[in-house]
PDB file of N, CA, C and O in Angstrom:
ATOM      1  N   MET A   1       0.846  -1.182   0.000  1.00  0.00           N
ATOM      2  CA  MET A   1       0.000   0.000   0.000  1.00  0.00           C
ATOM      3  C   MET A   1       0.884   1.235   0.000  1.00  0.00           C
ATOM      4  O   MET A   1       1.800   1.345   0.815  1.00  0.00           O
ATOM      5  N   LEU A   2       0.621   2.152  -0.897  1.00  0.00           N
ATOM      6  CA  LEU A   2       1.390   3.376  -1.020  1.00  0.00           C
ATOM      7  C   LEU A   2       0.441   4.545  -0.912  1.00  0.00           C
ATOM      8  O   LEU A   2      -0.582   4.591  -1.594  1.00  0.00           O
ATOM      9  N   LYS A   3       0.778   5.489  -0.055  1.00  0.00           N
ATOM     10  CA  LYS A   3      -0.027   6.691   0.047  1.00  0.00           C
ATOM     11  C   LYS A   3       0.902   7.883  -0.066  1.00  0.00           C
ATOM     12  O   LYS A   3       1.913   7.951   0.634  1.00  0.00           O
ATOM     13  N   LEU A   4       0.575   8.813  -0.930  1.00  0.00           N
ATOM     14  CA  LEU A   4       1.286  10.074  -1.019  1.00  0.00           C
ATOM     15  C   LEU A   4       0.476  11.068  -0.218  1.00  0.00           C
ATOM     16  O   LEU A   4      -0.684  11.327  -0.536  1.00  0.00           O
ATOM     17  N   ILE A   5       1.072  11.623   0.812  1.00  0.00           N
ATOM     18  CA  ILE A   5       0.366  12.517   1.718  1.00  0.00           C
ATOM     19  C   ILE A   5       1.080  13.857   1.728  1.00  0.00           C
ATOM     20  O   ILE A   5       2.284  13.926   1.971  1.00  0.00           O
ATOM     21  N   MET A   6       0.354  14.894   1.470  1.00  0.00           N
ATOM     22  CA  MET A   6       0.907  16.235   1.581  1.00  0.00           C
ATOM     23  C   MET A   6       0.119  16.944   2.672  1.00  0.00           C
ATOM     24  O   MET A   6      -1.094  16.769   2.784  1.00  0.00           O
ATOM     25  N   GLY A   7       0.799  17.732   3.463  1.00  0.00           N
ATOM     26  CA  GLY A   7       0.072  18.462   4.484  1.00  0.00           C
ATOM     27  C   GLY A   7       1.009  19.069   5.501  1.00  0.00           C
ATOM     28  O   GLY A   7       2.213  18.816   5.492  1.00  0.00           O
ATOM     29  N   LYS A   8       0.447  19.863   6.367  1.00  0.00           N
ATOM     30  CA  LYS A   8       1.190  20.521   7.430  1.00  0.00           C
ATOM     31  C   LYS A   8       0.994  19.750   8.727  1.00  0.00           C
ATOM     32  O   LYS A   8      -0.076  19.197   8.981  1.00  0.00           O
ATOM     33  N   PHE A   9       2.030  19.723   9.534  1.00  0.00           N
ATOM     34  CA  PHE A   9       1.952  19.027  10.810  1.00  0.00           C
ATOM     35  C   PHE A   9       2.456  19.946  11.896  1.00  0.00           C
ATOM     36  O   PHE A   9       3.305  20.804  11.655  1.00  0.00           O
ATOM     37  N   LYS A  10       1.933  19.764  13.086  1.00  0.00           N
ATOM     38  CA  LYS A  10       2.361  20.559  14.221  1.00  0.00           C
ATOM     39  C   LYS A  10       3.791  20.195  14.586  1.00  0.00           C
ATOM     40  O   LYS A  10       4.193  19.037  14.471  1.00  0.00           O
ATOM     41  N   LYS A  11       4.565  21.192  15.030  1.00  0.00           N
ATOM     42  CA  LYS A  11       5.960  20.950  15.386  1.00  0.00           C
ATOM     43  C   LYS A  11       6.104  19.930  16.507  1.00  0.00           C
ATOM     44  O   LYS A  11       7.047  19.139  16.503  1.00  0.00           O
ATOM     45  N   ASN A  12       5.192  19.937  17.456  1.00  0.00           N
ATOM     46  CA  ASN A  12       5.303  19.036  18.604  1.00  0.00           C
ATOM     47  C   ASN A  12       4.693  17.672  18.332  1.00  0.00           C
ATOM     48  O   ASN A  12       4.662  16.825  19.225  1.00  0.00           O
ATOM     49  N   GLU A  13       4.210  17.444  17.127  1.00  0.00           N
ATOM     50  CA  GLU A  13       3.592  16.173  16.775  1.00  0.00           C
ATOM     51  C   GLU A  13       4.693  15.144  16.504  1.00  0.00           C
ATOM     52  O   GLU A  13       5.440  15.276  15.534  1.00  0.00           O
ATOM     53  N   VAL A  14       4.793  14.128  17.352  1.00  0.00           N
ATOM     54  CA  VAL A  14       5.849  13.134  17.234  1.00  0.00           C
ATOM     55  C   VAL A  14       5.582  12.209  16.060  1.00  0.00           C
ATOM     56  O   VAL A  14       6.438  12.058  15.188  1.00  0.00           O
ATOM     57  N   VAL A  15       4.428  11.595  16.021  1.00  0.00           N
ATOM     58  CA  VAL A  15       4.035  10.727  14.917  1.00  0.00           C
ATOM     59  C   VAL A  15       2.666  11.204  14.432  1.00  0.00           C
ATOM     60  O   VAL A  15       1.685  11.118  15.171  1.00  0.00           O
ATOM     61  N   PRO A  16       2.591  11.702  13.204  1.00  0.00           N
ATOM     62  CA  PRO A  16       1.299  12.174  12.693  1.00  0.00           C
ATOM     63  C   PRO A  16       0.260  11.054  12.676  1.00  0.00           C
ATOM     64  O   PRO A  16       0.602   9.876  12.580  1.00  0.00           O
ATOM     65  N   ASN A  17      -0.992  11.434  12.768  1.00  0.00           N
ATOM     66  CA  ASN A  17      -2.094  10.462  12.824  1.00  0.00           C
ATOM     67  C   ASN A  17      -2.177   9.575  11.597  1.00  0.00           C
ATOM     68  O   ASN A  17      -2.708   8.468  11.684  1.00  0.00           O
ATOM     69  N   ASP A  18      -1.668  10.022  10.454  1.00  0.00           N
ATOM     70  CA  ASP A  18      -1.780   9.215   9.237  1.00  0.00           C
ATOM     71  C   ASP A  18      -0.703   8.137   9.141  1.00  0.00           C
ATOM     72  O   ASP A  18      -0.728   7.325   8.216  1.00  0.00           O
ATOM     73  N   VAL A  19       0.241   8.118  10.081  1.00  0.00           N
ATOM     74  CA  VAL A  19       1.279   7.079  10.096  1.00  0.00           C
ATOM     75  C   VAL A  19       0.825   5.991  11.062  1.00  0.00           C
ATOM     76  O   VAL A  19       0.984   6.102  12.277  1.00  0.00           O
ATOM     77  N   LYS A  20       0.266   4.951  10.492  1.00  0.00           N
ATOM     78  CA  LYS A  20      -0.291   3.858  11.291  1.00  0.00           C
ATOM     79  C   LYS A  20       0.806   2.890  11.733  1.00  0.00           C
ATOM     80  O   LYS A  20       1.925   2.932  11.221  1.00  0.00           O
ATOM     81  N   GLU A  21       0.480   2.033  12.675  1.00  0.00           N
ATOM     82  CA  GLU A  21       1.407   1.018  13.148  1.00  0.00           C
ATOM     83  C   GLU A  21       1.907   0.183  11.965  1.00  0.00           C
ATOM     84  O   GLU A  21       1.129  -0.223  11.102  1.00  0.00           O
ATOM     85  N   GLY A  22       3.206  -0.060  11.946  1.00  0.00           N
ATOM     86  CA  GLY A  22       3.790  -0.836  10.859  1.00  0.00           C
ATOM     87  C   GLY A  22       4.168  -0.002   9.649  1.00  0.00           C
ATOM     88  O   GLY A  22       4.482  -0.552   8.593  1.00  0.00           O
ATOM     89  N   HIS A  23       4.142   1.314   9.785  1.00  0.00           N
ATOM     90  CA  HIS A  23       4.454   2.230   8.693  1.00  0.00           C
ATOM     91  C   HIS A  23       5.402   3.323   9.184  1.00  0.00           C
ATOM     92  O   HIS A  23       5.568   3.507  10.390  1.00  0.00           O
ATOM     93  N   PHE A  24       6.019   4.043   8.257  1.00  0.00           N
ATOM     94  CA  PHE A  24       6.820   5.207   8.586  1.00  0.00           C
ATOM     95  C   PHE A  24       6.696   6.212   7.451  1.00  0.00           C
ATOM     96  O   PHE A  24       6.283   5.868   6.344  1.00  0.00           O
ATOM     97  N   ALA A  25       7.060   7.461   7.739  1.00  0.00           N
ATOM     98  CA  ALA A  25       6.987   8.526   6.742  1.00  0.00           C
ATOM     99  C   ALA A  25       8.375   8.758   6.155  1.00  0.00           C
ATOM    100  O   ALA A  25       9.388   8.626   6.842  1.00  0.00           O
ATOM    101  N   VAL A  26       8.399   9.106   4.875  1.00  0.00           N
ATOM    102  CA  VAL A  26       9.642   9.421   4.185  1.00  0.00           C
ATOM    103  C   VAL A  26       9.357  10.517   3.165  1.00  0.00           C
ATOM    104  O   VAL A  26       8.304  10.516   2.527  1.00  0.00           O
ATOM    105  N   PHE A  27      10.294  11.453   3.012  1.00  0.00           N
ATOM    106  CA  PHE A  27      10.200  12.512   2.020  1.00  0.00           C
ATOM    107  C   PHE A  27      11.176  12.243   0.896  1.00  0.00           C
ATOM    108  O   PHE A  27      12.323  11.869   1.140  1.00  0.00           O
ATOM    109  N   SER A  28      10.726  12.432  -0.342  1.00  0.00           N
ATOM    110  CA  SER A  28      11.662  12.490  -1.468  1.00  0.00           C
ATOM    111  C   SER A  28      12.079  13.950  -1.587  1.00  0.00           C
ATOM    112  O   SER A  28      11.232  14.844  -1.593  1.00  0.00           O
ATOM    113  N   VAL A  29      13.383  14.191  -1.680  1.00  0.00           N
ATOM    114  CA  VAL A  29      13.905  15.555  -1.679  1.00  0.00           C
ATOM    115  C   VAL A  29      14.905  15.705  -2.811  1.00  0.00           C
ATOM    116  O   VAL A  29      15.823  14.897  -2.952  1.00  0.00           O
ATOM    117  N   ASN A  30      14.720  16.746  -3.619  1.00  0.00           N
ATOM    118  CA  ASN A  30      15.688  17.098  -4.654  1.00  0.00           C
ATOM    119  C   ASN A  30      15.512  18.564  -4.991  1.00  0.00           C
ATOM    120  O   ASN A  30      14.526  19.184  -4.590  1.00  0.00           O
ATOM    121  N   SER A  31      16.456  19.118  -5.720  1.00  0.00           N
ATOM    122  CA  SER A  31      16.447  20.556  -6.007  1.00  0.00           C
ATOM    123  C   SER A  31      15.461  20.953  -7.102  1.00  0.00           C
ATOM    124  O   SER A  31      15.236  22.144  -7.317  1.00  0.00           O
ATOM    125  N   GLU A  32      14.875  19.996  -7.791  1.00  0.00           N
ATOM    126  CA  GLU A  32      14.007  20.295  -8.929  1.00  0.00           C
ATOM    127  C   GLU A  32      12.519  20.314  -8.604  1.00  0.00           C
ATOM    128  O   GLU A  32      11.717  20.750  -9.430  1.00  0.00           O
ATOM    129  N   GLU A  33      12.133  19.847  -7.413  1.00  0.00           N
ATOM    130  CA  GLU A  33      10.714  19.805  -7.063  1.00  0.00           C
ATOM    131  C   GLU A  33      10.558  19.930  -5.558  1.00  0.00           C
ATOM    132  O   GLU A  33      11.502  19.709  -4.799  1.00  0.00           O
ATOM    133  N   ASP A  34       9.358  20.286  -5.142  1.00  0.00           N
ATOM    134  CA  ASP A  34       9.073  20.346  -3.710  1.00  0.00           C
ATOM    135  C   ASP A  34       9.134  18.945  -3.125  1.00  0.00           C
ATOM    136  O   ASP A  34       8.823  17.973  -3.813  1.00  0.00           O
ATOM    137  N   PRO A  35       9.533  18.830  -1.858  1.00  0.00           N
ATOM    138  CA  PRO A  35       9.544  17.506  -1.221  1.00  0.00           C
ATOM    139  C   PRO A  35       8.153  16.880  -1.258  1.00  0.00           C
ATOM    140  O   PRO A  35       7.143  17.571  -1.122  1.00  0.00           O
ATOM    141  N   LYS A  36       8.118  15.579  -1.441  1.00  0.00           N
ATOM    142  CA  LYS A  36       6.866  14.819  -1.433  1.00  0.00           C
ATOM    143  C   LYS A  36       6.934  13.809  -0.297  1.00  0.00           C
ATOM    144  O   LYS A  36       7.959  13.157  -0.096  1.00  0.00           O
ATOM    145  N   ARG A  37       5.845  13.684   0.439  1.00  0.00           N
ATOM    146  CA  ARG A  37       5.791  12.810   1.612  1.00  0.00           C
ATOM    147  C   ARG A  37       5.069  11.514   1.262  1.00  0.00           C
ATOM    148  O   ARG A  37       4.007  11.522   0.639  1.00  0.00           O
ATOM    149  N   PHE A  38       5.665  10.411   1.673  1.00  0.00           N
ATOM    150  CA  PHE A  38       5.095   9.088   1.457  1.00  0.00           C
ATOM    151  C   PHE A  38       4.950   8.379   2.801  1.00  0.00           C
ATOM    152  O   PHE A  38       5.776   8.553   3.697  1.00  0.00           O
ATOM    153  N   ILE A  39       3.902   7.588   2.928  1.00  0.00           N
ATOM    154  CA  ILE A  39       3.741   6.698   4.084  1.00  0.00           C
ATOM    155  C   ILE A  39       4.057   5.297   3.572  1.00  0.00           C
ATOM    156  O   ILE A  39       3.425   4.816   2.632  1.00  0.00           O
ATOM    157  N   VAL A  40       5.043   4.643   4.199  1.00  0.00           N
ATOM    158  CA  VAL A  40       5.624   3.414   3.674  1.00  0.00           C
ATOM    159  C   VAL A  40       5.505   2.297   4.714  1.00  0.00           C
ATOM    160  O   VAL A  40       5.714   2.522   5.906  1.00  0.00           O
ATOM    161  N   GLU A  41       5.172   1.104   4.255  1.00  0.00           N
ATOM    162  CA  GLU A  41       5.131  -0.053   5.149  1.00  0.00           C
ATOM    163  C   GLU A  41       6.556  -0.451   5.553  1.00  0.00           C
ATOM    164  O   GLU A  41       7.493  -0.302   4.769  1.00  0.00           O
ATOM    165  N   LEU A  42       6.706  -0.953   6.767  1.00  0.00           N
ATOM    166  CA  LEU A  42       8.023  -1.303   7.302  1.00  0.00           C
ATOM    167  C   LEU A  42       8.757  -2.358   6.480  1.00  0.00           C
ATOM    168  O   LEU A  42       9.988  -2.367   6.467  1.00  0.00           O
ATOM    169  N   HIS A  43       8.044  -3.241   5.800  1.00  0.00           N
ATOM    170  CA  HIS A  43       8.720  -4.302   5.051  1.00  0.00           C
ATOM    171  C   HIS A  43       9.657  -3.741   3.977  1.00  0.00           C
ATOM    172  O   HIS A  43      10.555  -4.450   3.522  1.00  0.00           O
ATOM    173  N   TRP A  44       9.467  -2.482   3.562  1.00  0.00           N
ATOM    174  CA  TRP A  44      10.347  -1.882   2.552  1.00  0.00           C
ATOM    175  C   TRP A  44      11.765  -1.694   3.079  1.00  0.00           C
ATOM    176  O   TRP A  44      12.690  -1.492   2.292  1.00  0.00           O
ATOM    177  N   LEU A  45      11.950  -1.757   4.381  1.00  0.00           N
ATOM    178  CA  LEU A  45      13.299  -1.633   4.952  1.00  0.00           C
ATOM    179  C   LEU A  45      14.162  -2.845   4.624  1.00  0.00           C
ATOM    180  O   LEU A  45      15.365  -2.826   4.883  1.00  0.00           O
ATOM    181  N   ASN A  46      13.577  -3.896   4.061  1.00  0.00           N
ATOM    182  CA  ASN A  46      14.322  -5.082   3.623  1.00  0.00           C
ATOM    183  C   ASN A  46      14.482  -5.151   2.107  1.00  0.00           C
ATOM    184  O   ASN A  46      15.107  -6.083   1.601  1.00  0.00           O
ATOM    185  N   ASN A  47      13.939  -4.197   1.383  1.00  0.00           N
ATOM    186  CA  ASN A  47      13.980  -4.214  -0.074  1.00  0.00           C
ATOM    187  C   ASN A  47      15.292  -3.611  -0.585  1.00  0.00           C
ATOM    188  O   ASN A  47      15.651  -2.507  -0.178  1.00  0.00           O
ATOM    189  N   PRO A  48      16.010  -4.306  -1.464  1.00  0.00           N
ATOM    190  CA  PRO A  48      17.305  -3.812  -1.957  1.00  0.00           C
ATOM    191  C   PRO A  48      17.235  -2.440  -2.637  1.00  0.00           C
ATOM    192  O   PRO A  48      18.145  -1.626  -2.475  1.00  0.00           O
ATOM    193  N   LEU A  49      16.167  -2.176  -3.392  1.00  0.00           N
ATOM    194  CA  LEU A  49      16.064  -0.868  -4.054  1.00  0.00           C
ATOM    195  C   LEU A  49      15.833   0.250  -3.044  1.00  0.00           C
ATOM    196  O   LEU A  49      16.405   1.333  -3.171  1.00  0.00           O
ATOM    197  N   PHE A  50      14.993  -0.011  -2.040  1.00  0.00           N
ATOM    198  CA  PHE A  50      14.759   0.992  -1.010  1.00  0.00           C
ATOM    199  C   PHE A  50      16.010   1.187  -0.161  1.00  0.00           C
ATOM    200  O   PHE A  50      16.335   2.310   0.225  1.00  0.00           O
ATOM    201  N   LEU A  51      16.710   0.091   0.129  1.00  0.00           N
ATOM    202  CA  LEU A  51      17.958   0.197   0.896  1.00  0.00           C
ATOM    203  C   LEU A  51      19.006   1.014   0.148  1.00  0.00           C
ATOM    204  O   LEU A  51      19.818   1.700   0.770  1.00  0.00           O
ATOM    205  N   LYS A  52      18.995   0.947  -1.169  1.00  0.00           N
ATOM    206  CA  LYS A  52      19.904   1.762  -1.973  1.00  0.00           C
ATOM    207  C   LYS A  52      19.604   3.252  -1.771  1.00  0.00           C
ATOM    208  O   LYS A  52      20.521   4.067  -1.670  1.00  0.00           O
ATOM    209  N   LEU A  53      18.313   3.601  -1.714  1.00  0.00           N
ATOM    210  CA  LEU A  53      17.940   4.990  -1.432  1.00  0.00           C
ATOM    211  C   LEU A  53      18.390   5.414  -0.039  1.00  0.00           C
ATOM    212  O   LEU A  53      18.847   6.540   0.158  1.00  0.00           O
ATOM    213  N   LEU A  54      18.257   4.506   0.928  1.00  0.00           N
ATOM    214  CA  LEU A  54      18.709   4.827   2.290  1.00  0.00           C
ATOM    215  C   LEU A  54      20.220   5.045   2.329  1.00  0.00           C
ATOM    216  O   LEU A  54      20.703   5.910   3.060  1.00  0.00           O
ATOM    217  N   LYS A  55      20.963   4.272   1.552  1.00  0.00           N
ATOM    218  CA  LYS A  55      22.417   4.450   1.475  1.00  0.00           C
ATOM    219  C   LYS A  55      22.752   5.813   0.864  1.00  0.00           C
ATOM    220  O   LYS A  55      23.675   6.490   1.316  1.00  0.00           O
ATOM    221  N   GLN A  56      21.995   6.210  -0.165  1.00  0.00           N
ATOM    222  CA  GLN A  56      22.197   7.531  -0.761  1.00  0.00           C
ATOM    223  C   GLN A  56      21.919   8.628   0.266  1.00  0.00           C
ATOM    224  O   GLN A  56      22.637   9.626   0.325  1.00  0.00           O
ATOM    225  N   ALA A  57      20.875   8.439   1.073  1.00  0.00           N
ATOM    226  CA  ALA A  57      20.555   9.407   2.117  1.00  0.00           C
ATOM    227  C   ALA A  57      21.680   9.487   3.144  1.00  0.00           C
ATOM    228  O   ALA A  57      22.053  10.576   3.580  1.00  0.00           O
ATOM    229  N   GLU A  58      22.216   8.332   3.526  1.00  0.00           N
ATOM    230  CA  GLU A  58      23.338   8.306   4.466  1.00  0.00           C
ATOM    231  C   GLU A  58      24.535   9.049   3.883  1.00  0.00           C
ATOM    232  O   GLU A  58      25.164   9.855   4.569  1.00  0.00           O
ATOM    233  N   ASP A  59      24.852   8.777   2.609  1.00  0.00           N
ATOM    234  CA  ASP A  59      25.998   9.422   1.972  1.00  0.00           C
ATOM    235  C   ASP A  59      25.825  10.936   1.886  1.00  0.00           C
ATOM    236  O   ASP A  59      26.783  11.689   2.059  1.00  0.00           O
ATOM    237  N   GLU A  60      24.603  11.373   1.618  1.00  0.00           N
ATOM    238  CA  GLU A  60      24.359  12.802   1.440  1.00  0.00           C
ATOM    239  C   GLU A  60      24.150  13.554   2.752  1.00  0.00           C
ATOM    240  O   GLU A  60      24.663  14.659   2.924  1.00  0.00           O
ATOM    241  N   TYR A  61      23.396  12.953   3.681  1.00  0.00           N
ATOM    242  CA  TYR A  61      23.002  13.648   4.905  1.00  0.00           C
ATOM    243  C   TYR A  61      23.680  13.119   6.168  1.00  0.00           C
ATOM    244  O   TYR A  61      23.639  13.781   7.205  1.00  0.00           O
ATOM    245  N   GLY A  62      24.295  11.957   6.102  1.00  0.00           N
ATOM    246  CA  GLY A  62      24.838  11.340   7.308  1.00  0.00           C
ATOM    247  C   GLY A  62      23.706  10.816   8.175  1.00  0.00           C
ATOM    248  O   GLY A  62      22.607  10.550   7.688  1.00  0.00           O
ATOM    249  N   PHE A  63      23.982  10.672   9.446  1.00  0.00           N
ATOM    250  CA  PHE A  63      22.974  10.152  10.370  1.00  0.00           C
ATOM    251  C   PHE A  63      22.394  11.261  11.244  1.00  0.00           C
ATOM    252  O   PHE A  63      21.863  10.987  12.320  1.00  0.00           O
ATOM    253  N   GLN A  64      22.489  12.495  10.795  1.00  0.00           N
ATOM    254  CA  GLN A  64      22.056  13.629  11.607  1.00  0.00           C
ATOM    255  C   GLN A  64      20.626  14.072  11.321  1.00  0.00           C
ATOM    256  O   GLN A  64      20.191  15.091  11.858  1.00  0.00           O
ATOM    257  N   GLN A  65      19.886  13.348  10.499  1.00  0.00           N
ATOM    258  CA  GLN A  65      18.523  13.748  10.191  1.00  0.00           C
ATOM    259  C   GLN A  65      17.649  13.668  11.435  1.00  0.00           C
ATOM    260  O   GLN A  65      17.782  12.756  12.252  1.00  0.00           O
ATOM    261  N   LYS A  66      16.761  14.634  11.559  1.00  0.00           N
ATOM    262  CA  LYS A  66      15.784  14.633  12.648  1.00  0.00           C
ATOM    263  C   LYS A  66      14.398  14.685  12.020  1.00  0.00           C
ATOM    264  O   LYS A  66      14.203  15.322  10.985  1.00  0.00           O
ATOM    265  N   GLY A  67      13.448  14.019  12.639  1.00  0.00           N
ATOM    266  CA  GLY A  67      12.093  14.034  12.103  1.00  0.00           C
ATOM    267  C   GLY A  67      11.932  13.018  10.993  1.00  0.00           C
ATOM    268  O   GLY A  67      12.456  11.906  11.062  1.00  0.00           O
ATOM    269  N   VAL A  68      11.203  13.414   9.975  1.00  0.00           N
ATOM    270  CA  VAL A  68      10.892  12.512   8.867  1.00  0.00           C
ATOM    271  C   VAL A  68      12.149  12.201   8.071  1.00  0.00           C
ATOM    272  O   VAL A  68      12.955  13.089   7.795  1.00  0.00           O
ATOM    273  N   LEU A  69      12.308  10.951   7.708  1.00  0.00           N
ATOM    274  CA  LEU A  69      13.431  10.500   6.900  1.00  0.00           C
ATOM    275  C   LEU A  69      13.355  11.146   5.521  1.00  0.00           C
ATOM    276  O   LEU A  69      12.293  11.148   4.898  1.00  0.00           O
ATOM    277  N   GLU A  70      14.475  11.696   5.035  1.00  0.00           N
ATOM    278  CA  GLU A  70      14.552  12.281   3.701  1.00  0.00           C
ATOM    279  C   GLU A  70      15.477  11.438   2.847  1.00  0.00           C
ATOM    280  O   GLU A  70      16.567  11.061   3.276  1.00  0.00           O
ATOM    281  N   VAL A  71      15.030  11.142   1.623  1.00  0.00           N
ATOM    282  CA  VAL A  71      15.881  10.436   0.667  1.00  0.00           C
ATOM    283  C   VAL A  71      16.088  11.329  -0.554  1.00  0.00           C
ATOM    284  O   VAL A  71      15.138  11.942  -1.041  1.00  0.00           O
ATOM    285  N   PRO A  72      17.326  11.407  -1.052  1.00  0.00           N
ATOM    286  CA  PRO A  72      17.632  12.291  -2.179  1.00  0.00           C
ATOM    287  C   PRO A  72      17.246  11.658  -3.513  1.00  0.00           C
ATOM    288  O   PRO A  72      18.055  10.983  -4.149  1.00  0.00           O
ATOM    289  N   CYS A  73      16.003  11.884  -3.926  1.00  0.00           N
ATOM    290  CA  CYS A  73      15.521  11.344  -5.200  1.00  0.00           C
ATOM    291  C   CYS A  73      14.279  12.111  -5.626  1.00  0.00           C
ATOM    292  O   CYS A  73      13.707  12.875  -4.848  1.00  0.00           O
ATOM    293  N   HIS A  74      13.875  11.900  -6.859  1.00  0.00           N
ATOM    294  CA  HIS A  74      12.622  12.474  -7.344  1.00  0.00           C
ATOM    295  C   HIS A  74      11.452  11.656  -6.799  1.00  0.00           C
ATOM    296  O   HIS A  74      11.576  10.454  -6.561  1.00  0.00           O
ATOM    297  N   ALA A  75      10.333  12.318  -6.609  1.00  0.00           N
ATOM    298  CA  ALA A  75       9.143  11.632  -6.096  1.00  0.00           C
ATOM    299  C   ALA A  75       8.754  10.465  -7.002  1.00  0.00           C
ATOM    300  O   ALA A  75       8.361   9.404  -6.518  1.00  0.00           O
ATOM    301  N   ALA A  76       8.862  10.662  -8.304  1.00  0.00           N
ATOM    302  CA  ALA A  76       8.485   9.586  -9.244  1.00  0.00           C
ATOM    303  C   ALA A  76       9.375   8.360  -9.064  1.00  0.00           C
ATOM    304  O   ALA A  76       8.901   7.230  -9.182  1.00  0.00           O
ATOM    305  N   GLU A  77      10.662   8.572  -8.778  1.00  0.00           N
ATOM    306  CA  GLU A  77      11.578   7.449  -8.565  1.00  0.00           C
ATOM    307  C   GLU A  77      11.170   6.653  -7.325  1.00  0.00           C
ATOM    308  O   GLU A  77      11.102   5.425  -7.366  1.00  0.00           O
ATOM    309  N   LEU A  78      10.904   7.347  -6.238  1.00  0.00           N
ATOM    310  CA  LEU A  78      10.487   6.670  -5.013  1.00  0.00           C
ATOM    311  C   LEU A  78       9.139   5.979  -5.218  1.00  0.00           C
ATOM    312  O   LEU A  78       8.950   4.844  -4.781  1.00  0.00           O
ATOM    313  N   GLN A  79       8.216   6.651  -5.872  1.00  0.00           N
ATOM    314  CA  GLN A  79       6.910   6.046  -6.118  1.00  0.00           C
ATOM    315  C   GLN A  79       7.042   4.790  -6.974  1.00  0.00           C
ATOM    316  O   GLN A  79       6.372   3.793  -6.705  1.00  0.00           O
ATOM    317  N   ASN A  80       7.892   4.818  -7.998  1.00  0.00           N
ATOM    318  CA  ASN A  80       8.102   3.634  -8.844  1.00  0.00           C
ATOM    319  C   ASN A  80       8.633   2.457  -8.034  1.00  0.00           C
ATOM    320  O   ASN A  80       8.194   1.322  -8.219  1.00  0.00           O
ATOM    321  N   ILE A  81       9.568   2.727  -7.147  1.00  0.00           N
ATOM    322  CA  ILE A  81      10.119   1.653  -6.302  1.00  0.00           C
ATOM    323  C   ILE A  81       9.023   1.080  -5.412  1.00  0.00           C
ATOM    324  O   ILE A  81       8.888  -0.137  -5.291  1.00  0.00           O
ATOM    325  N   LEU A  82       8.243   1.956  -4.791  1.00  0.00           N
ATOM    326  CA  LEU A  82       7.229   1.503  -3.845  1.00  0.00           C
ATOM    327  C   LEU A  82       6.052   0.810  -4.520  1.00  0.00           C
ATOM    328  O   LEU A  82       5.301   0.088  -3.863  1.00  0.00           O
ATOM    329  N   GLU A  83       5.884   1.019  -5.806  1.00  0.00           N
ATOM    330  CA  GLU A  83       4.786   0.366  -6.515  1.00  0.00           C
ATOM    331  C   GLU A  83       5.187  -0.996  -7.087  1.00  0.00           C
ATOM    332  O   GLU A  83       4.344  -1.702  -7.639  1.00  0.00           O
ATOM    333  N   LEU A  84       6.459  -1.371  -6.961  1.00  0.00           N
ATOM    334  CA  LEU A  84       6.905  -2.671  -7.451  1.00  0.00           C
ATOM    335  C   LEU A  84       6.227  -3.785  -6.668  1.00  0.00           C
ATOM    336  O   LEU A  84       6.070  -3.694  -5.451  1.00  0.00           O
ATOM    337  N   LYS A  85       5.843  -4.794  -7.348  1.00  0.00           N
ATOM    338  CA  LYS A  85       5.271  -5.980  -6.704  1.00  0.00           C
ATOM    339  C   LYS A  85       6.337  -7.077  -6.764  1.00  0.00           C
ATOM    340  O   LYS A  85       6.503  -7.742  -7.787  1.00  0.00           O
ATOM    341  N   LEU A  86       7.034  -7.250  -5.682  1.00  0.00           N
ATOM    342  CA  LEU A  86       8.119  -8.243  -5.651  1.00  0.00           C
ATOM    343  C   LEU A  86       7.595  -9.553  -5.081  1.00  0.00           C
ATOM    344  O   LEU A  86       6.837  -9.567  -4.111  1.00  0.00           O
ATOM    345  N   GLY A  87       8.009 -10.646  -5.695  1.00  0.00           N
ATOM    346  CA  GLY A  87       7.635 -11.973  -5.199  1.00  0.00           C
ATOM    347  C   GLY A  87       6.351 -12.343  -5.751  1.00  0.00           C
ATOM    348  O   GLY A  87       5.844 -13.427  -5.464  1.00  0.00           O
TER     349      GLY A  87
END
């Protein structure tokens, strides 16, 4: 299940209401478009293509990110990965 969610959140909001158990939020970030927010199931943390994006995020941002995880890619690239039906 893939949901693209755009919206404003309160600064003191630890986990937004739209992030259900077993999911996490991630932003696609690049200089050519506004960041896009995705709600992703936890099983994607074992997917090689998603792990490649996480490695890119580590290389670009290090481990100092706070709040929502940001990955350096276009929204369409992240959406294509998340729409893959593996297995």
